[in-house]
GUBAFI-982565 format. One record per atom (N, C-alpha, C, CB): x, y, z; residue in one letter. Coordinates in pm, whole numbers, plus 50000, padded with zeros to 5 digits. Atoms other than C-alpha are relative to their C-alpha. Glycine has a CB too. Layout:
REM GUBAFI-982565
XYZA;...
***
This chain:
REM GUBAFI-982565
500834988350000M;500005000050000M;500885012450000M;499055000050120M;499234987850013A;501065035649943A;499235011950056A;500375002549854A;500674988449942T;500335068950110T;499845011149898T;500785005250120T;500074989050096D;501005098949880D;498945010450035D;499734994549863D;500954989049983I;498065123249838I;498924996150099I;499385003949866I;501085002249905S;495735125650133S;499505013850042S;500484991650124S;501075008350056P;492945134450109P;500034999849847P;498655005150048P;500095001750144L;492085124249756L;499585013149933L;499004988849967L;500364988150077D;491935152449498D;499394995549867D;501245009349976D;500655005050121P;489325143149232P;500145009149878P;498564997750028P;499814991250117T;490345172349009T;501284996649924T;500045014650044T;498765004050067T;493695156048922T;499794986549930T;501184999250102T;500115013050066P;494155126748682P;500244988350096P;500994999149885P;499735010849904V;495615105548966V;498784998250091V;501275003150085V;501195000849917G;492625113949187G;498834993949927G;499635013750051G;501085005750080Q;490195105748908Q;500224985149978Q;499895007249864Q;499685014250016L;491985072848850L;499734992450130L;501484998349958L;500335006249871R;491655065249222R;498484997850011R;500505008750118R;501465001549995L;487885071149193L;499554988449912L;499325013049955L;500405010850092L;487585047648894L;500384986250052L;500645002249865L;499545013049952T;489495020049070T;499584997350145T;501514999249989T;500455001249860S;487805024649411S;501175000150097S;499204987250018S;498864998349912D;491185033049560D;499925014050061D;501364998049923D;500284986349959S;489635064049714S;500025002150151S;498675004149947S;499954998649854Q;489885056950088Q;501314994550053Q;498814992750066Q;498805005049933L;492925053650302L;499604988150087L;500675011150087L;500305012349925R;493015018850456R;501084997550102R;499874987849904R;499035003349896T;494645008450778T;500324985249993T;499475003950140T;499565013949997D;496564976250821D;499364993450122D;501564999050006D;500635006349884P;494404953351039P;501004992850089P;498944990349954P;498985006749920G;497564935651152G;500715009550095G;501014993449909G;499354990049914D;499004967851293D;499335013549978D;501555000949971D;500734987550021P;496524996551323P;500785012550037P;498744999750080P;499174988349967R;499305019251455R;500695005649876R;501054996350105R;499374995250123L;500755021551103L;499105010149931L;500324988249905L;500834990250069P;499605050750887P;499134993449893P;500875010949936P;500905005150103A;496675044950653A;500615002249862A;498615006850010A;499414999550134E;497545038850289E;498954997049893E;501164990149989E;500775003850117Y;496045035849941Y;500544986749948Y;500065011149890Y;499475011950066Y;496375004049733Y;501175003649910Y;498904992949918Y;498984996050097F;498375022149464F;500665013150042F;499395001549860F;499314987349980S;501025048849503S;499695009249883S;501544997950016S;500204990550109D;500745080349296D;500894996649881D;500275014450047D;499055003550107V;503795068949099V;499454988749915V;501374996150059V;500595011050076F;502055036549000F;498885005249911F;499484989050094F;501124994950078L;498935055048891L;500475009049886L;499035007750090L;499424991750107E;500995080448696E;500604991249891E;501065009550057E;499465009550098G;502695050848529G;498914994149912G;500754988850071G;501125005150079F;499355035748424F;499485010749904F;498874995250093F;500454989150088L;498335069848286L;500985002149885L;499845013150081L;498994998050104A;501625073448097A;499954988949896A;501405000750062A;500065011450092I;501385038647946I;498825001349904I;499894986850078I;501234999250079N;497885046547821N;499755013949943N;498834995950084N;500124987050063G;498555081447689G;499035009450068G;499594998249859G;500894991349925G;496535098247964G;498544995849999G;500115013649947G;501395004750006N;493365078447886N;499644993750135N;499804989649883N;500355004449865L;491755074348230L;499394986150004L;499045009850062L;500695013049997K;489555044448143K;500984988649971K;498844999849899K;499015010550030L;492425024747987L;500974998450116L;500765003349871L;499125000849882A;494655033348284A;499294992850114A;500455014250045A;500775006849896A;491895022148522A;499914985149971A;498585006150012A;500055014250037A;491574989648329A;501324993150035A;499704998449850A;498705005949967D;495314983148367D;500204998950151D;501135008349938D;499865000449854A;495224991848738A;499164988750058A;499595013650062A;500865010849949L;492304968348799L;500534986349961L;498575001749948L;499395012750039M;494034940848602M;501214996950090M;500435000349852M;498895002249906A;497094945848826A;499464995050134A;500825013150021A;500615004849876L;494834941849131L;499514985649983L;498835009150043L;500515013550025A;493204911048974A;501144989949997A;499224999649867A;498845008950005T;496614895848904T;500524997350141T;501105006149912T;499555001649862N;497694902149261N;499034991250079N;500165013750068N;501015007949929E;494434887849394E;500094985349963E;498595005349969E;499935014050044S;494824856449185S;501244993050055S;500004999249847S;498785006149945M;498354851049318M;499924998350151M;501205008449964M;500015000049854V;497554858149683V;498804992550057V;500005014250051V;501225005649940S;493964848049751S;499614986949935S;498855010049987S;500505013050046K;492564813449721K;498574998650047K;500884988250054K;501345002949952K;489144798949769K;500144991650127K;499144992549892K;499825006449870I;488984789750137I;498644998650069I;500995008050089I;501185002449917R;486204774150343R;500484993450128R;498934991249926R;499575005449871K;486854768850710K;498995004350105K;501445004750037K;501034997649900E;484094766150969E;499075011249952E;500635003750136E;500904989150038N;482254799650951N;500655010249908N;499505007050123N;499264990750085L;484884816850735L;500034994749857L;501435002250053L;499955004050140Q;484684816550358Q;500535011849919Q;498594995649948Q;499484989850092T;486754836150104T;500014994149861T;501425004750043T;500025004750139D;486604834049728D;500845009349913D;498544999249947D;499074992050079G;489684849449570G;499754999549851G;501394995750027G;500275000650144P;488904836349219P;498785008349958P;499804985749958P;501184991950033A;485484853549227A;500355014950000A;498854997250099A;499564986049995V;487094886549328V;500845003249877V;500805002850130V;499164998250119T;489674882449053T;499145001549875T;500954988249984T;500874999450117N;486954875948796N;499215013049996N;499044988149999N;500754987449995A;484914906048910A;500895011849959A;499435002350141A;499084989350038L;487964928748879L;500294999649851L;501314998950079L;499755001350143R;488674915248531R;498835005049917R;500314985549964R;501184995450073L;485104921948420L;499895015350000L;498734993950060L;500024985349994V;485244958048540V;501115005749912V;500175005050147V;498894995550084A;488644962048371A;499634999049853A;501264991750029A;500425001750139Q;487194948448046Q;499035011049960Q;499364986249979Q;500964989450028D;484334973448067D;500715013449984D;498955000850112D;499244987650012Y;486755002248129Y;500825000349871Y;500925001850121Y;499215000450124R;488914990647838R;499125003349879R;500664986049983R;500944997250108T;485884991247606T;499645014849998T;498724991550014T;500344985949992Q;484895025847730Q;501195008849959Q;499555003550142Q;498814992250033G;488455038547700G;500295000249851G;501204994650073G;499795000650146K;488775026747340K;498955008349928K;499964985549950K;501054991850061A;485435042947256A;500315014850019A;498614996550061A;499614986049975D;486595075547418D;501125004149907D;500425001950146D;498874997150089K;489825073847218K;499535001749856K;501054988950009K;500534998850136D;487905068146893D;499275013149980D;499074988349969D;500724987350010I;485695098146964I;500985011749993I;499045001950120I;499004989350001L;488705120147040L;500775000149868L;500974998550117L;499305000750128D;490495107846727D;499135005949889D;500384985649967D;500904994650102A;487435116346515A;499875015150014A;498614993350009A;500174985849975A;487135150546679A;501225008149955A;499745002450147A;498834992250038D;490725160546605D;500404997949854D;501164996350089D;499785001250144G;490505150346240G;500904988549959G;500585012549950G;499195011450039T;492655119346253T;499094988549960T;500944995750116T;500775011750041F;491515087246096F;500944988249989F;499265002549867F;499255012450004L;492625051446071L;499974994549859L;499444989750101L;499935006150133I;493815036145743I;500034984950020I;501255005149920I;500125014549988V;492804999945710V;500244993949863V;498614995950058V;499785007150126D;494154976845440D;498734992749961D;501194990150012D;501225006350047F;491344963745226F;500334992049875F;498885010549973F;499825008450118A;491554934744985A;498624997849940A;500704986250036A;501295001350068D;488704935944736D;499794985349962D;499935009249874D;500185014250028P;487324900444728P;499404997249862P;499114993950105P;500655002250130V;485514905544395V;500985001449884V;498855009849981V;499104997250111T;488334918944177T;500744987749948T;501005010450041T;499325011850056P;490304886244152P;499084991449914P;500584991550113P;500925007950079F;487194868444025F;499675007049869F;498744997250079F;500274992550123D;486434896143775D;501184998649904D;499745014950031D;498815001450084T;490004894243645T;500054986049940T;501285002850081T;500005013850045F;489804856443621F;498974997949889F;499734990550118F;501055001750100E;486494857843431E;500295008149875E;498655003850057E;499694991850116A;487674886143204A;501034993249911A;500505013750042A;498985007150079Q;490654865143094Q;499364988749918Q;501104994450093Q;500665010950071R;488234837742985R;498815004849916R;499544989550100R;501084994650081G;485754861242818G;498644999150064G;499974993249872G;501285001049933V;483024856143074V;499865012350091V;499894986650083V;500234988049920L;481834889843204L;498545000550042L;500375012849921L;501384998649953W;478764896143411W;499845013750062W;499634988850101W;500284986749946H;477114928043524H;498934999550101H;499625009749892H;
***
């Protein structure tokens, strides 16, 4: 866990990323409540996710949640013991689903911004009809 900005500032990209990933409250260590409260992610980690994704908040949130899901899958297991039950794989799956949703939203946001600034994507296109037309024209069989 990491401390950094306290309290959360939702006007900054890091603060907004904390809101999207539910890393918005300082948490205390139940093993030692005397330690200072911390966030899951440090500001440096969140700034890294933002940098990797070109400042796109939703894509950065997706990467942050996937990092949490990866950690959860490595640490937590499905445990049933008397009255205690934990389900790490279910938590991992839930985080992955939210990350997938953010990734979809982030790509849609990026497409909208790309369209707004006049950029466009060039896609290679192979005309599936032309080879057949050429083949038929060589044999004198043309159709319209």
